[in-house]
C-alpha positions as CSV (number, residue, x, y, z in Angstrom):
1,X,-18.5,-55.9,-44.7
2,X,-17.7,-57.9,-41.5
3,X,-14.4,-56.5,-41.6
4,X,-15.5,-53.0,-41.7
5,X,-18.0,-53.8,-38.6
6,X,-15.6,-55.2,-36.9
7,X,-13.1,-52.2,-37.1
8,X,-15.8,-50.1,-36.4
9,X,-16.8,-51.9,-33.1
10,X,-13.2,-52.0,-32.3
11,X,-13.1,-48.0,-32.6
12,X,-15.7,-47.7,-30.6
13,X,-14.4,-49.6,-27.7
14,X,-11.2,-47.4,-27.8
15,X,-12.8,-44.1,-27.5
16,X,-12.6,-42.9,-23.5
17,X,-15.6,-43.4,-21.7
18,X,-17.8,-40.4,-21.1
19,X,-17.1,-38.5,-17.6
20,X,-19.7,-38.9,-15.0
21,X,-21.2,-36.5,-13.2
22,X,-19.0,-36.8,-10.2
23,X,-15.9,-37.1,-12.1
24,X,-17.1,-33.6,-14.1
25,X,-17.5,-32.1,-10.4
26,X,-14.1,-33.3,-9.1
27,X,-12.4,-32.1,-12.1
28,X,-13.8,-28.6,-11.5
29,X,-12.7,-28.4,-7.8
30,X,-9.1,-29.6,-8.7
31,X,-9.1,-26.3,-11.4
32,X,-10.6,-24.0,-8.9
33,X,-8.2,-25.1,-6.3
34,X,-5.3,-24.5,-8.4
35,X,-6.8,-21.5,-9.4
36,X,-7.1,-19.9,-5.7
37,X,-3.3,-21.6,-4.8
38,X,-2.3,-19.2,-7.6
39,X,-4.0,-16.2,-6.2
40,X,-2.9,-16.8,-3.0
41,X,0.7,-17.2,-4.0
42,X,0.7,-13.9,-6.1
43,X,-1.3,-12.0,-3.6
44,X,0.4,-13.3,-0.6
45,X,4.3,-13.2,-2.1
46,X,4.3,-11.1,-5.2
47,X,1.9,-8.3,-5.9
48,X,-1.1,-6.5,-4.5
49,X,-3.6,-4.3,-5.9
50,X,-4.5,-1.2,-4.1
51,X,-6.6,1.8,-4.1
52,X,-5.5,5.3,-2.8
53,X,-8.4,6.5,-0.3
54,X,-6.7,10.0,1.0
55,X,-4.7,12.9,-0.1
56,X,-1.7,12.5,1.9
57,X,0.9,11.8,-0.8
58,X,-0.6,14.5,-3.6
59,X,0.6,15.1,-5.8
60,X,2.6,11.9,-6.5
61,X,-0.1,9.6,-5.6
62,X,-3.6,11.3,-6.2
63,X,-7.2,10.0,-4.3
64,X,-9.0,7.4,-6.6
65,X,-5.0,6.1,-7.9
66,X,-5.4,2.6,-8.5
67,X,-1.6,0.7,-8.0
68,X,-0.1,-2.4,-8.4
69,X,1.7,-3.0,-4.9
70,X,5.1,-5.3,-5.5
71,X,5.6,-7.5,-1.8
72,X,8.5,-9.4,-3.7
73,X,11.2,-9.4,-0.7
74,X,9.4,-7.5,1.8
75,X,6.8,-9.3,2.9
76,X,5.2,-12.7,2.8
77,X,1.4,-13.7,4.1
78,X,-1.3,-15.2,3.8
79,X,-4.4,-13.1,2.1
80,X,-7.3,-12.4,4.4
81,X,-5.4,-13.1,7.8
82,X,-2.8,-11.3,9.6
83,X,0.0,-13.7,9.4
84,X,2.8,-12.4,7.6
85,X,6.2,-12.6,7.6
86,X,9.3,-10.0,6.5
87,X,11.8,-10.6,4.1
88,X,15.5,-9.7,3.0
89,X,14.9,-6.5,1.3
90,X,14.8,-3.4,3.5
91,X,13.2,0.2,2.6
92,X,15.2,2.9,1.2
93,X,15.8,6.3,2.1
94,X,13.3,8.5,-0.2
95,X,11.3,5.3,-1.6
96,X,7.3,5.2,-1.3
97,X,6.4,2.2,1.0
98,X,3.1,0.6,2.1
99,X,2.7,-0.5,5.3
100,X,0.6,-1.7,8.3
101,X,0.4,1.6,10.4
102,X,1.2,1.0,14.0
103,X,-2.0,2.0,15.2
104,X,-3.7,-1.0,17.2
105,X,-6.4,1.2,18.8
106,X,-7.5,2.1,14.7
107,X,-6.7,-2.0,13.5
108,X,-3.4,-1.0,12.2
109,X,-4.8,0.4,8.9
110,X,-2.5,0.2,5.7
111,X,-0.7,3.4,4.8
112,X,1.3,5.0,1.7
113,X,3.9,7.1,3.0
114,X,7.3,8.0,1.9
115,X,10.3,6.6,3.4
116,X,12.6,9.4,5.1
117,X,14.6,8.1,7.9
118,X,16.6,4.3,7.9
119,X,17.8,2.7,11.0
120,X,20.2,5.3,12.7
121,X,19.3,8.6,10.9
122,X,19.4,11.3,12.3
123,X,16.4,13.7,11.2
124,X,15.4,17.5,11.7
125,X,12.9,19.4,9.4
126,X,13.6,23.3,9.5
127,X,10.7,25.4,7.7
128,X,9.5,22.3,5.4
129,X,13.1,21.8,4.8
130,X,14.3,17.9,5.7
131,X,17.8,17.3,7.0
132,X,18.9,13.8,7.5
133,X,22.4,13.2,9.0
134,X,23.1,17.0,8.2
135,X,22.2,17.0,5.0
136,X,19.2,18.6,3.2
137,X,17.3,15.9,1.3
138,X,16.5,17.2,-1.9
139,X,12.2,16.6,-2.4
140,X,10.6,18.3,-5.3
141,X,7.7,15.9,-4.8
142,X,6.5,17.8,-1.9
143,X,3.7,19.9,-1.6
144,X,3.6,22.6,1.1
145,X,0.9,25.0,2.3
146,X,1.9,28.8,2.0
147,X,1.0,29.8,5.7
148,X,2.5,26.4,7.6
149,X,6.5,27.3,7.6
150,X,6.5,28.3,11.1
151,X,4.2,25.4,12.3
152,X,5.4,22.6,14.3
153,X,5.3,19.8,11.5
154,X,7.4,21.8,9.5
155,X,10.0,22.5,12.3
156,X,10.3,19.1,13.6
157,X,11.3,17.9,16.5
158,X,9.2,20.6,18.2
159,X,9.8,21.5,21.9
160,X,6.9,19.8,23.0
161,X,5.2,17.1,20.8
162,X,1.8,18.4,22.5
163,X,2.2,21.5,20.3
164,X,1.6,19.4,16.9
165,X,-2.3,19.4,18.0
166,X,-4.7,16.5,17.1
167,X,-3.6,13.5,15.7
168,X,-0.9,12.8,18.3
169,X,-1.0,9.0,19.8
170,X,-0.6,8.5,23.1
171,X,2.2,5.9,22.9
172,X,4.2,8.5,20.8
173,X,3.6,11.7,23.0
174,X,5.0,8.9,25.5
175,X,8.1,7.8,23.8
176,X,9.1,11.1,21.4
177,X,11.4,12.8,24.0
178,X,13.4,9.4,24.4
179,X,14.1,9.4,20.6
180,X,15.2,13.3,20.3
181,X,19.1,14.0,20.4
182,X,20.7,17.4,19.9
183,X,17.4,18.9,18.5
184,X,17.1,15.7,15.9
185,X,15.3,12.9,16.1
186,X,17.6,9.4,15.7
187,X,15.9,6.6,14.2
188,X,16.2,3.1,16.4
189,X,17.4,0.0,14.6
190,X,14.8,-1.9,12.9
191,X,12.5,1.0,12.7
192,X,11.8,3.5,9.8
193,X,10.6,7.3,10.0
194,X,7.7,7.7,7.0
195,X,6.3,11.2,6.1
196,X,3.7,12.0,3.1
197,X,4.5,14.4,0.1
198,X,1.5,16.2,1.0
199,X,3.2,17.7,4.2
200,X,1.1,19.6,6.0
201,X,-2.4,17.6,5.4
202,X,-0.6,14.0,6.4
203,X,-0.8,12.2,9.7
204,X,2.7,10.1,9.5
205,X,5.7,9.5,11.9
206,X,5.6,12.8,13.2
207,X,2.0,12.3,14.7
208,X,2.6,8.1,15.8
209,X,6.3,7.4,15.6
210,X,8.5,4.9,13.7
211,X,7.4,1.9,11.7
212,X,8.7,-1.4,12.6
213,X,10.4,-3.3,9.7
214,X,8.1,-5.9,10.3
215,X,4.9,-4.0,9.2
216,X,6.2,-3.3,5.7
217,X,4.1,-4.4,3.1
218,X,6.0,-3.4,0.1
219,X,6.3,-0.6,-2.9
220,X,4.5,0.5,-5.3
221,X,5.1,-0.1,-9.1
222,X,2.2,1.3,-11.6
223,X,-0.8,3.1,-11.3
224,X,-3.3,0.9,-13.3
225,X,-6.5,3.2,-13.2
226,X,-7.3,6.6,-11.4
227,X,-10.5,7.7,-11.3
228,X,-11.9,11.0,-10.4
229,X,-14.7,10.2,-8.3
230,X,-17.3,12.8,-7.1
231,X,-17.1,12.0,-3.2
232,X,-13.8,10.2,-2.9
233,X,-13.9,9.9,0.7
234,X,-17.0,8.0,0.4
235,X,-16.0,6.1,-2.4
236,X,-12.6,4.7,-1.8
237,X,-12.3,4.5,1.7
238,X,-13.0,1.2,3.5
239,X,-17.0,0.1,3.9
240,X,-18.3,1.8,0.5
241,X,-18.2,-1.1,-1.4
242,X,-21.7,-0.3,-3.5
243,X,-20.5,3.3,-3.6
244,X,-17.0,1.8,-5.2
245,X,-19.2,-0.6,-7.7
246,X,-21.4,2.5,-8.7
247,X,-18.3,4.8,-9.5
248,X,-16.8,2.0,-11.6
249,X,-20.3,1.6,-13.5
250,X,-20.1,5.2,-13.9
251,X,-16.9,5.4,-16.0
252,X,-18.9,3.6,-19.0
253,X,-20.9,6.6,-19.0
254,X,-18.8,9.4,-17.9
255,X,-15.3,8.2,-19.5
256,X,-13.8,11.8,-18.3
257,X,-13.5,10.6,-14.9
258,X,-10.8,8.6,-15.8
259,X,-7.5,10.3,-15.6
260,X,-6.2,8.5,-18.8
261,X,-2.9,10.4,-18.6
262,X,-1.8,8.5,-15.3
263,X,-2.8,5.1,-16.4
264,X,0.5,3.1,-16.5
265,X,2.7,5.6,-14.4
266,X,5.2,4.2,-12.9
267,X,6.2,5.1,-9.3
């Protein structure tokens, strides 16, 4: 009996001491610290989730499409700040790209467009057909309005940038003629010319000029969710957090709003 009691006492001594309240709090703090570090690393250097608020890339990307965007090799930064650095990968012609639009007066919003011209390219648009370095691009992804073939946005560059109408920035109005050679737009070093697939409903490089390499964020990989909201302009745009939450909640009642066929569609 004495031996059993001694063994029980020894076993009790070997038991780890119960963690104090401070130790438990510290463990939680450390655990959450590493979760936050992992999030910042993934969001800042690998992938980001984005939702499409406008129809400028229809029918390739629809309003309400939720995308996973790869930043790997394109850009690295600290989430929720303006600090970022460009990396080694560069956009390719006809690749879909997410970038910070060079619109400082509008807060440099993030856009998604297709890269049409890389540095050194000579670009001309004739009746909606894009020619790069004298060769017509094969663009089965584009959408055109029937009555727009004769408009300046479908015949670019125009004789006067002011003929395009509203949406042209003051900076591009001043710089435009400096980049036109023999009726073609020449893309300068370190910059890119972007256009939306919905050609007659896209405010893009035709309106505000080139995109610097430093503004490139990445390229979309996959559509992980797509929702056809009743009022998309008041849901997916910035500043509509409550409306967006209500839209997500409504999917459980109206599952038909999910575009199921678009889920996991690669871009």
